[in-house]
C-alpha positions in Angstrom: 7.3 31.4 95.6 7.7 30.3 92.4 5.2 27.6 91.3 6.7 24.4 90.2 5.3 23.3 86.8 5.7 20.0 85.2 6.4 19.9 81.6 3.7 17.7 79.6 4.9 14.6 77.9 3.4 14.0 74.5 1.0 11.3 74.2 2.4 8.2 72.6 1.1 7.6 69.2 -1.5 5.3 68.7 -0.7 2.1 67.0 -2.6 1.3 63.9 -5.0 -1.3 64.0 -3.9 -4.6 63.1 -4.9 -5.0 59.6 -7.0 -8.1 58.6 -5.5 -8.4 55.2 -2.7 -10.9 54.8 0.5 -9.2 53.7 3.9 -10.9 52.4 7.0 -9.1 52.4 7.0 -6.0 49.9 3.4 -6.4 49.0 2.0 -3.4 50.8 0.2 -2.3 47.9 -1.9 -5.2 47.5 -5.2 -5.5 49.6 -8.9 -6.7 49.7 -11.0 -4.8 47.4 -14.9 -5.3 47.2 -15.2 -9.0 46.3 -11.5 -9.6 45.3 -8.3 -8.1 45.6 -6.6 -5.1 44.3 -2.9 -3.6 43.8 -1.2 -0.8 42.3 2.3 0.2 41.0 3.7 3.6 40.6 4.6 4.0 36.9 5.8 6.6 34.6 3.5 7.2 31.4 4.7 7.8 28.0 4.0 11.6 28.6 6.5 11.6 31.5 3.8 11.6 34.2 4.2 9.7 37.5 0.9 7.9 38.5 -0.7 4.6 39.7 -1.5 1.6 37.7 -4.0 -0.9 39.1 -4.3 -4.5 39.0 -7.2 -6.4 40.0 -8.0 -10.2 40.6 -10.6 -12.4 42.5 -7.7 -14.0 44.6 -4.6 -12.5 46.2 -2.5 -15.0 44.1 -4.0 -13.9 40.8 -3.5 -10.0 41.7 -0.1 -10.8 42.9 0.8 -12.3 39.7 -0.4 -9.1 37.8 1.2 -6.7 40.3 4.6 -8.5 39.6 4.1 -8.1 35.8 3.2 -4.4 36.5 6.5 -3.9 38.5 8.5 -5.6 35.7 6.9 -3.2 33.0 7.7 -0.2 35.3 11.2 -1.0 35.6 11.6 -1.5 31.8 10.3 1.9 30.9 7.0 4.0 30.3 3.7 2.2 31.0 0.4 3.2 29.4 -2.3 3.5 32.0 -5.2 4.1 29.6 -5.5 1.8 26.5 -7.9 3.0 23.4 -10.1 0.7 21.5 -8.5 -0.7 18.3 -10.6 1.2 16.1 -9.9 4.3 17.8 -6.0 3.6 17.6 -6.4 2.7 13.8 -8.1 5.9 13.3 -5.1 8.0 14.9 -2.6 5.6 13.2 -3.9 6.4 9.6 -4.5 10.1 10.2 -1.2 11.0 12.0 1.3 8.3 11.0 0.3 6.7 7.6 -1.1 9.5 5.7 1.8 12.2 6.5 4.6 9.4 5.8 3.7 7.1 2.9 2.4 7.1 -0.7 -1.3 7.8 -1.4 -1.7 4.3 -2.8 -0.3 2.6 0.5 -2.6 5.1 2.5 -5.7 4.0 0.5 -4.9 0.3 0.9 -4.2 0.7 4.6 -7.5 2.6 5.1 -9.5 0.0 3.0 -8.2 -3.0 4.9 -8.7 -1.3 8.2 -12.3 -0.3 7.3 -13.7 -3.5 5.8 -11.8 -6.3 7.6 -10.2 -5.1 10.7 -12.6 -2.7 12.4 -15.8 -4.8 12.1 -14.2 -7.7 13.7 -11.6 -6.5 16.1 -12.3 -2.8 16.5 -14.2 -2.9 19.8 -11.4 -4.6 21.6 -9.1 -2.8 23.9 -5.7 -2.3 22.2 -3.8 -3.9 25.4 -6.4 -6.7 25.6 -5.9 -7.9 22.2 -4.2 -11.3 22.3 -2.7 -13.6 19.7 -5.7 -16.1 20.0 -7.8 -13.1 19.0 -6.1 -12.5 15.8 -5.6 -16.1 15.0 -9.5 -16.5 15.3 -10.1 -13.6 13.3 -7.9 -14.6 10.4 -9.6 -18.2 10.4 -12.9 -16.8 10.3 -12.1 -14.2 7.7 -10.9 -17.0 5.3 -14.3 -18.8 5.4 -16.5 -15.8 5.5 -18.5 -14.6 2.6 -17.5 -11.0 1.8 -20.8 -10.3 0.3 -22.7 -11.2 3.4 -20.2 -9.4 5.8 -19.9 -6.2 3.8 -23.6 -6.1 2.6 -22.5 -5.9 -1.2 -25.7 -7.5 -2.4 -27.9 -5.8 0.2 -26.7 -2.3 -1.2 -28.1 -3.3 -4.6 -31.7 -2.2 -5.4 -34.4 -4.8 -5.2 -35.5 -4.1 -8.7 -33.6 -3.1 -11.7 -33.7 -3.3 -15.4 -30.3 -4.8 -15.5 -30.4 -8.1 -13.7 -26.8 -8.0 -12.7 -27.5 -4.8 -10.8 -30.5 -6.0 -8.7 -30.2 -8.0 -5.4 -29.5 -11.7 -6.7 -27.6 -13.6 -3.8 -26.9 -13.0 -0.2 -29.7 -10.4 0.3 -32.3 -12.8 -0.9 -30.9 -15.9 0.9 -28.7 -17.3 -1.9 -25.2 -16.9 -0.6 -22.8 -16.5 -3.1 -19.8 -17.6 -1.0 -17.6 -14.8 -2.1 -14.5 -16.0 0.0 -11.4 -13.6 0.1 -8.3 -14.7 -1.7 -5.2 -15.7 0.3 -3.7 -12.5 -0.7 -6.4 -10.6 0.7 -6.2 -12.3 4.1 -2.4 -11.7 4.1 -2.8 -8.0 3.4 -5.3 -7.4 6.1 -3.2 -9.1 8.4 -0.1 -7.2 7.3 -2.0 -4.0 8.0 -3.1 -4.9 11.5 0.6 -6.1 12.2 1.9 -2.5 10.9 -0.5 -0.8 13.0 0.3 -2.8 16.2 4.2 -2.3 15.3 3.7 1.4 15.5 1.9 1.1 18.9 5.0 -0.6 20.2 7.4 2.0 18.9 5.1 4.6 20.5 5.0 2.5 23.8 1.5 2.3 23.7 1.9 -1.5 23.7 4.7 -3.5 25.0 4.6 -6.2 22.3 3.1 -6.9 18.9 0.5 -9.6 19.2 0.1 -10.1 15.6 3.8 -10.7 15.2 3.6 -13.9 17.1 0.6 -15.4 14.6 1.8 -17.6 12.1 1.0 -16.5 8.6 2.5 -17.9 5.5 2.9 -15.5 2.5 0.7 -16.8 -0.6 2.4 -18.0 -3.7 2.5 -15.3 -6.6 0.3 -16.4 -9.4 2.9 -16.8 -12.3 2.0 -15.2 -15.6 3.9 -16.3 -18.6 5.2 -13.3 -20.3 5.2 -12.5 -24.0 7.8 -14.0 -26.2 9.6 -11.7 -28.7 7.4 -13.0 -31.4 4.3 -12.2 -29.6 5.6 -8.7 -28.7 6.7 -8.1 -32.1 3.2 -9.1 -33.6 1.7 -6.7 -31.0 3.7 -3.6 -31.8 3.3 -4.1 -35.4 -0.4 -4.3 -35.3 -0.6 -1.2 -33.2 1.6 0.5 -35.6 -0.3 -0.7 -38.7 -3.8 0.3 -36.8 -2.3 3.7 -35.9 -3.2 3.0 -32.4 -2.6 6.6 -30.5 -1.2 4.5 -27.6 1.6 2.8 -29.7 4.3 5.1 -28.3 3.3 4.2 -24.9 3.2 0.3 -25.9 6.7 0.9 -27.1 7.9 2.5 -23.7 6.2 -0.3 -21.6 8.0 -3.2 -23.8 11.2 -1.8 -24.8 12.1 0.2 -21.8 10.1 -1.7 -19.2 8.4 1.5 -17.8 5.6 0.8 -15.4 2.1 1.9 -16.3 2.2 4.8 -13.9 5.6 5.9 -15.0 4.5 5.9 -18.8 1.4 7.9 -18.4 3.4 10.4 -16.0 6.1 11.0 -18.3 6.7 14.8 -19.0 8.4 16.2 -22.3 10.7 18.2 -20.3 12.1 14.8 -19.1 12.7 13.6 -22.6 15.6 14.3 -24.6 15.2 13.0 -28.1 18.5 14.3 -29.8 20.6 12.4 -26.9 18.1 9.7 -26.8 17.5 9.4 -23.2 14.9 10.3 -20.7 14.5 10.8 -16.8 12.0 8.7 -15.0 10.9 10.5 -12.0 7.0 11.1 -12.1 4.0 8.7 -12.2 0.2 9.1 -12.7 -2.0 7.0 -10.5 -5.6 7.5 -9.6 -5.9 7.1 -5.7 -9.2 7.6 -3.8 -11.1 9.1 -6.7 -8.4 11.6 -7.6 -6.0 11.5 -10.6 -2.6 12.1 -9.0 0.7 13.2 -11.0 3.4 12.5 -8.2 7.0 11.9 -8.1 8.2 8.2 -7.7 8.8 7.2 -4.2 12.4 5.8 -4.4 15.6 6.6 -5.7 15.8 3.3 -7.5 12.7 4.3 -9.7 14.4 7.7 -10.6 16.8 7.1 -13.4 18.1 8.6 -16.7 17.4 5.9 -19.4 19.1 5.6 -22.9 16.7 4.2 -25.4 17.1 2.7 -28.9 15.9 3.9 -32.3 12.4 2.3 -32.1 11.6 4.6 -29.0 13.0 7.6 -30.7 10.8 7.0 -33.6 7.6 6.4 -31.6 8.1 9.6 -29.3 8.7 11.8 -32.5 5.3 10.5 -33.9 3.7 11.1 -30.6 5.2 14.8 -30.7 3.7 15.4 -34.1 0.2 14.1 -32.8 0.1 16.1 -29.9 0.9 19.2 -32.0 -1.7 18.5 -34.4 -4.4 17.7 -31.5 -3.4 20.9 -29.8 -3.8 22.9 -32.8 -7.3 21.6 -33.4 -8.5 21.9 -30.0 -7.5 25.6 -29.8 -8.7 27.1 -26.6 -10.5 23.9 -25.5 -6.8 22.4 -25.1 -6.0 25.4 -22.8 -9.1 24.9 -20.7 -8.7 21.3 -20.2 -5.0 21.6 -19.4 -5.9 24.2 -16.8 -8.5 21.9 -15.3 -5.9 19.1 -15.1 -3.3 21.2 -13.7 -5.3 23.4 -11.2 -5.0 27.3 -11.6 -2.0 27.1 -13.7 -2.7 28.0 -17.4 0.4 26.1 -18.6 0.1 22.9 -20.6 0.2 19.8 -18.4 3.4 18.9 -20.2 2.6 15.1 -20.3 3.9 13.1 -23.0 0.5 11.1 -23.3 -2.8 13.0 -23.3 -6.2 12.7 -24.9 -7.0 14.7 -27.8 -8.2 17.7 -25.5 -5.1 17.7 -23.4 -6.4 15.7 -20.4 -4.2 13.2 -18.7 -4.9 9.4 -19.7 -6.8 7.4 -17.1 -4.9 4.2 -16.2 -8.3 2.3 -16.6 -8.6 3.5 -20.2 -5.0 2.8 -20.9 -5.6 -0.9 -19.7 -8.7 -1.3 -21.8 -7.0 0.1 -25.1 -4.1 -2.3 -24.4 -6.7 -5.2 -24.1 -8.3 -4.1 -27.2 -4.9 -4.1 -29.1 -4.2 -7.5 -27.9 -7.3 -8.7 -29.6 -6.6 -7.0 -32.8 -2.9 -8.3 -32.9 -4.3 -12.0 -32.2 -2.0 -12.2 -29.1 -2.3 -13.6 -25.5 -4.0 -10.9 -23.3 -1.8 -10.5 -20.4 -1.7 -7.8 -17.7 0.2 -4.7 -18.6 2.7 -5.1 -15.9 3.5 -8.8 -17.2 4.7 -7.2 -20.3 7.7 -5.7 -18.6 9.3 -9.1 -18.4 9.7 -9.2 -22.1 11.9 -6.0 -22.2 15.3 -7.9 -21.9 14.4 -10.2 -24.5 13.4 -7.4 -26.8 16.6 -5.6 -26.1 18.4 -8.6 -27.4 16.5 -8.6 -30.7 17.3 -5.0 -31.2 20.9 -5.5 -30.5 21.2 -3.3 -27.5 24.5 -3.5 -26.0 24.5 -5.5 -22.3 25.6 -2.6 -20.5 23.0 -0.3 -22.1 20.4 -2.9 -21.2 21.8 -3.0 -17.6 21.1 0.6 -17.4 17.6 0.4 -19.1 16.6 -2.4 -16.6 17.9 -0.3 -13.7 19.8 -3.5 -12.5 22.6 -2.9 -10.1 24.8 -5.8 -11.3 25.8 -7.0 -15.0 25.1 -10.5 -13.8 21.7 -9.9 -13.2 21.3 -8.5 -16.7 23.0 -11.1 -18.4 20.8 -13.9 -16.5 17.7 -12.4 -18.3 19.5 -11.2 -21.4 19.3 -14.7 -23.0 16.4 -15.2 -25.4 17.5 -15.9 -28.9 15.3 -14.4 -31.7 14.9 -15.6 -35.2 16.7 -13.4 -37.9 13.3 -12.4 -39.1 12.1 -11.3 -35.8 15.3 -9.0 -35.6 14.7 -7.6 -39.0 11.1 -6.8 -38.2 11.7 -5.0 -35.0 14.7 -3.0 -36.3 12.5 -1.9 -39.1 10.3 -0.2 -36.5 12.9 2.1 -35.5 15.2 2.3 -38.6 13.9 5.5 -40.3 12.4 8.7 -38.6 9.1 9.8 -40.2 9.5 13.3 -41.5 
């Protein structure tokens, strides 16, 4: 007789124990944690990884508010789960973003402001914890802080030295010199921080740039009155009379409005004396202890410029002086040229060099310019300020406005005519024309 068997019925699953935590609808990921509350949201990181992002608070309401913000961020796009310190991010930004893409001078400035002004004050803060109030407090403190105290400038000097100016004399000995930063220094430090945080937003490391919400006015530029045509004429005549070796460079700066770097970086291969024109595409700069001969950064800087007779005369004189110096230097000229250009034995090809063929240091040119101002008895101004005299000199040299427009690199003739207006005396006109009337044989 078959044995009757009964199928075993599965046990009813045990009901979970009733949770002690209070939950609202759709808040299953918020729960008590240690001495407060915790919650998480599933997010996607900038690398494409799915992971949890946690929020903590002392009360459920506080945690709930943070949790809602996390949900909103997760809906908008990738969310960073681990945020670096500001100092670490600045190092990454300078190395991987700034240095490969920007001009060496810009790289040096960003590095300097990061090292001296931002990192000491804000570097220890986490990037995602930096607030508008933090940035504003930093700027307010920077404006009234002594740079000598903060950066240890006086402390770095020896306690005793034969030269009183080189020994400790102020902040390190209890006599604060109150070396406050200029408004431009504060502004540039702020702009460096803002640029770094903007990059963090672009890379989705941050959701917003807190520095952009800080009110920062642009300081007014200090206006320097440029030379008049009479002062420029007196300066050029004096330099020519005193046989200043930099006279041709002064002519390029004043008559063509070239920048200092463009003048010192000009190559002979870019100058056509027969056609009276030159191509501006290189510059010489000292950055980070290195003398760099590099191309100009913008297309607007690159231009083929016609030039008047005074420039032709000056450059032919410079050409003869170069040939004489190279012949006198002999092998020394080659050695210094090789040193300046690396392993290449060719001449550096620069229009302006020292007597042994080396490139001219920008600081040495500024010093020569200052000495030439003193000899000419004219106001000493910055080299860059003399460029504003260019248009007035072109008027005095009777250069056609269309040619002046090309020399000044203006996009519209109306811009040229607005500055092409200073009227010179007949005597000044004759004196200037005399400088370029006749080529020296």
